[in-house]
Each structure stands twice: as C-alpha cells, then as structure tokens.
VODREN-211588 format. One line per field, with one value per atom (N, C-alpha, C): residue number from 1; chain; atom name; residue in three letters; y, x, z. Coordinates in pm, whole numbers, plus 50000, padded with zeros to 5 digits. Atoms other than C-alpha are relative to their C-alpha. Example, Ala and Ser with C-alpha at 12.3 -4.5 7.8 and 13.67 -1.06 7.14 Angstrom:
<recs>
n = (1|1|1|2|2|2) .
chain = (A|A|A|A|A|A) .
atom = (N|CA|C|N|CA|C) .
res = (ALA|ALA|ALA|SER|SER|SER) .
north = (49881|49550|50120|49881|49894|50109) .
east = (50089|51230|50090|49918|51367|49923) .
up = (50000|50780|50000|49994|50714|50073) .
</recs>
This chain:
<recs>
n = (1|1|1|2|2|2|3|3|3|4|4|4|5|5|5|6|6|6|7|7|7|8|8|8|9|9|9|10|10|10|11|11|11|12|12|12|13|13|13|14|14|14|15|15|15|16|16|16|17|17|17|18|18|18|19|19|19|20|20|20|21|21|21|22|22|22|23|23|23|24|24|24|25|25|25|26|26|26|27|27|27|28|28|28|29|29|29|30|30|30|31|31|31|32|32|32|33|33|33|34|34|34|35|35|35|36|36|36|37|37|37|38|38|38|39|39|39|40|40|40|41|41|41|42|42|42|43|43|43|44|44|44|45|45|45|46|46|46|47|47|47|48|48|48|49|49|49|50|50|50) .
chain = (A|A|A|A|A|A|A|A|A|A|A|A|A|A|A|A|A|A|A|A|A|A|A|A|A|A|A|A|A|A|A|A|A|A|A|A|A|A|A|A|A|A|A|A|A|A|A|A|A|A|A|A|A|A|A|A|A|A|A|A|A|A|A|A|A|A|A|A|A|A|A|A|A|A|A|A|A|A|A|A|A|A|A|A|A|A|A|A|A|A|A|A|A|A|A|A|A|A|A|A|A|A|A|A|A|A|A|A|A|A|A|A|A|A|A|A|A|A|A|A|A|A|A|A|A|A|A|A|A|A|A|A|A|A|A|A|A|A|A|A|A|A|A|A|A|A|A|A|A|A) .
atom = (N|CA|C|N|CA|C|N|CA|C|N|CA|C|N|CA|C|N|CA|C|N|CA|C|N|CA|C|N|CA|C|N|CA|C|N|CA|C|N|CA|C|N|CA|C|N|CA|C|N|CA|C|N|CA|C|N|CA|C|N|CA|C|N|CA|C|N|CA|C|N|CA|C|N|CA|C|N|CA|C|N|CA|C|N|CA|C|N|CA|C|N|CA|C|N|CA|C|N|CA|C|N|CA|C|N|CA|C|N|CA|C|N|CA|C|N|CA|C|N|CA|C|N|CA|C|N|CA|C|N|CA|C|N|CA|C|N|CA|C|N|CA|C|N|CA|C|N|CA|C|N|CA|C|N|CA|C|N|CA|C|N|CA|C|N|CA|C|N|CA|C|N|CA|C) .
res = (MET|MET|MET|ARG|ARG|ARG|ALA|ALA|ALA|PRO|PRO|PRO|GLU|GLU|GLU|GLU|GLU|GLU|LEU|LEU|LEU|ASN|ASN|ASN|GLU|GLU|GLU|VAL|VAL|VAL|ASP|ASP|ASP|TRP|TRP|TRP|ALA|ALA|ALA|ALA|ALA|ALA|LEU|LEU|LEU|GLU|GLU|GLU|HIS|HIS|HIS|ALA|ALA|ALA|TYR|TYR|TYR|GLY|GLY|GLY|PRO|PRO|PRO|ALA|ALA|ALA|GLY|GLY|GLY|ASP|ASP|ASP|VAL|VAL|VAL|PRO|PRO|PRO|GLU|GLU|GLU|MET|MET|MET|ILE|ILE|ILE|ARG|ARG|ARG|VAL|VAL|VAL|ARG|ARG|ARG|TYR|TYR|TYR|ALA|ALA|ALA|GLU|GLU|GLU|GLU|GLU|GLU|SER|SER|SER|PRO|PRO|PRO|GLU|GLU|GLU|THR|THR|THR|GLU|GLU|GLU|GLY|GLY|GLY|ILE|ILE|ILE|GLU|GLU|GLU|LYS|LYS|LYS|LEU|LEU|LEU|SER|SER|SER|TRP|TRP|TRP|LYS|LYS|LYS|CYS|CYS|CYS) .
north = (49882|50000|50124|49873|50353|50063|49931|50585|50065|49941|50704|50151|49856|51065|50034|49977|51031|50008|49992|51000|50145|49860|51375|50067|49943|51435|49978|50032|51303|50087|49923|51518|49902|50105|51256|50052|49943|51490|50003|49998|51494|49860|50139|51113|49937|50078|50863|49853|50146|50496|49943|50066|50246|50052|49955|50404|50151|49855|50772|50069|49923|51037|49921|50077|50900|50071|49927|51144|49915|50089|50856|49899|50100|50648|50016|49989|50797|49943|50053|50712|49847|50146|50357|49941|50050|50312|50013|49982|50455|49894|50104|50214|49867|50127|49921|49998|49989|50041|49976|50016|50061|49856|50140|49709|49911|50082|49576|50036|49957|49757|49897|50094|49552|50026|49968|49736|49937|50055|49598|49852|50141|49250|49915|50090|48991|50056|49942|49229|49923|50075|49031|49875|50121|48719|50033|49962|48900|50036|49958|49049|49881|50116|48704|49923|50071|48578|50065|49928|48834|49939) .
east = (50084|50000|50088|49931|50111|49993|49997|50187|49866|50129|49879|49995|49998|49992|49939|50056|49883|49847|50145|49524|49952|50037|49524|49991|50000|49567|49867|50129|49217|49890|50115|48903|49889|50093|48710|49857|50134|48415|49925|50063|48349|49963|50025|48326|49893|50098|48065|50035|49989|48071|49860|50131|47789|49909|50079|47680|49988|50012|47694|50133|49878|47966|50125|49878|48321|50098|49912|48462|50060|49949|48511|50103|49910|48724|50145|49860|49065|50027|49979|49025|49991|50010|48912|50128|49877|49218|50116|49891|49450|49995|50015|49312|50048|49959|49360|50151|49855|49710|50074|49936|49800|49993|50014|49669|50101|49907|49907|50146|49862|50218|50076|49919|50505|49988|50012|50459|49878|50123|50107|49982|50011|50170|50000|50008|50065|49924|50073|49870|49873|50125|49551|50026|49967|49721|50024|49971|49844|49874|50121|49505|49911|50082|49342|50058|49937|49588|49965|50031|49466|49880) .
up = (50000|50000|50000|49999|49938|50138|49871|50227|50031|49965|50419|49979|50025|50367|49865|50132|50005|50003|49990|50124|50003|49991|50183|49863|50135|49809|49927|50063|49731|50061|49953|49757|50037|49958|49953|50013|49985|50015|49867|50133|49640|49952|50040|49627|50088|49923|49742|49992|50003|49834|50020|49993|49878|50111|49885|50208|50008|50002|50107|49980|50018|50128|50044|49975|50123|50092|49910|50377|50110|49894|50623|49950|50058|50386|50045|49960|50474|50139|49864|50843|50001|50007|50761|49941|50062|50539|50098|49903|50805|50110|49897|51065|49946|50061|50831|49977|50024|50739|50131|49869|51109|50048|49958|51169|49930|50076|50904|50024|49980|51029|50083|49921|51175|50150|49858|51505|50065|49943|51549|49970|50035|51412|50128|49885|51669|50118|49887|51895|50028|49979|51838|50084|49926|51972|50146|49864|52283|50077|49930|52366|50038|49965|52366|50117|49887|52630|50134|49875|52887|50070) .
</recs>
C-alpha cells in the first residue's frame, strides 16, 4: 500500500461509496494500514491471552 499521507491528496468529500459520502474512507484506510504495520503485528494474539 502507498503511504497514508497520500490519502490527503484526494478530495474525499466529492466522492461517494455504497453508504453515502466517502469522507470517512481515509480514516478507515489509516486504521487498516495501522493494523498491518510491523509494530502491530501479533497484537491480536496478545490480547486474547489476557
């Protein structure tokens, strides 16, 4: 995936997705991007051990 900073280059308010305005898309992508980062890899496994 490209860097999340590139998300700021898109006029998301001018776009729509299946549920309406696409203004929420950048945050959803950032969350997903963060979940895939090496820093967060394996966190799901750790939280289930608590």
